[in-house]
C-alpha positions in Angstrom: -0.1 -0.1 0.1 1.4 3.4 -0.9 1.1 6.0 1.7 -0.4 9.0 0.6 0.8 11.8 2.7 0.9 15.6 1.9 1.9 17.2 5.0 1.7 21.3 5.8 3.5 21.5 9.1 2.1 24.6 11.2 4.0 26.1 14.2 3.2 28.2 17.2 5.5 29.4 20.0 4.6 29.7 23.2 6.2 30.8 26.6 6.2 28.3 29.6 7.6 29.3 33.2 11.0 27.8 32.7 11.7 28.6 29.3 10.0 28.0 25.7 8.2 25.5 23.9 7.2 24.8 20.2 3.7 23.4 19.3 3.7 21.7 16.1 0.3 20.7 14.1 0.0 19.0 10.7 -2.9 17.6 8.5 -4.0 14.1 8.6 -2.6 11.5 6.3 -5.2 10.4 3.9 -4.2 6.8 4.6 -5.9 5.4 7.5 -3.6 3.6 10.5 -0.5 5.9 10.5 1.5 6.9 13.3 3.5 10.0 12.7 7.2 11.0 13.9 8.6 14.6 14.6 12.2 15.4 13.9 14.2 18.3 14.9 17.6 20.1 13.6 19.4 23.3 14.3 20.2 23.4 10.7 18.0 24.1 7.8 17.6 20.9 5.5 19.1 18.8 8.3 20.3 16.3 9.5 17.4 15.7 11.6 16.9 13.9 14.7 13.8 11.9 15.6 12.4 13.7 18.8 8.8 11.8 18.8 7.3 8.9 17.4 4.2 6.5 17.6 2.2 9.9 17.6 -1.4 9.5 16.8 -2.3 12.9 17.4 -1.8 15.7 14.7 0.1 17.7 17.4 3.2 17.7 19.5 4.9 20.2 21.8 8.7 20.1 22.0 9.7 21.4 25.2 13.3 20.5 25.1 14.2 24.1 23.2 16.5 26.6 24.5 16.1 30.6 24.5 18.1 32.1 21.8 18.1 29.0 19.4 16.8 28.5 16.0 15.1 24.9 15.5 13.9 23.3 12.1 11.2 20.5 12.2 9.9 18.1 9.8 7.4 15.2 10.4 6.6 11.9 8.5 4.2 9.1 9.1 4.7 5.3 9.2 2.1 2.9 7.9 1.5 0.3 10.8 0.7 -2.9 8.6 3.3 -2.9 6.2 5.9 -0.5 7.8 5.8 2.0 4.5 7.2 5.4 5.6 6.4 8.7 4.1 8.7 11.5 2.9 9.2 14.5 5.1 6.9 17.1 5.5 7.6 20.7 4.4 10.2 22.0 7.0 9.1 24.6 9.9 11.5 26.9 11.4 11.1 28.0 15.1 13.3 31.0 16.6 13.3 31.0 20.6 13.6 34.6 21.5 
């Protein structure tokens, strides 16, 4: 089964008591039964490191960010039954003040 997956990665920054967090959201895959993976890099275009996997929701909050840094995020999905993996989403950029 081919994964049909077009993703738009949306980004929102929010402040928390002891720093910052990045809230990511994306549109659902048109293939049912997938789980999402979130990746982060400090360089545009990667390399990316997986920071979340097995995600069934369409959102993810990264609370492991530091003030004064810039982060780049992508998401992909994995079809559970035959382990097909989609391409990365578009890249989202978060600048932490």
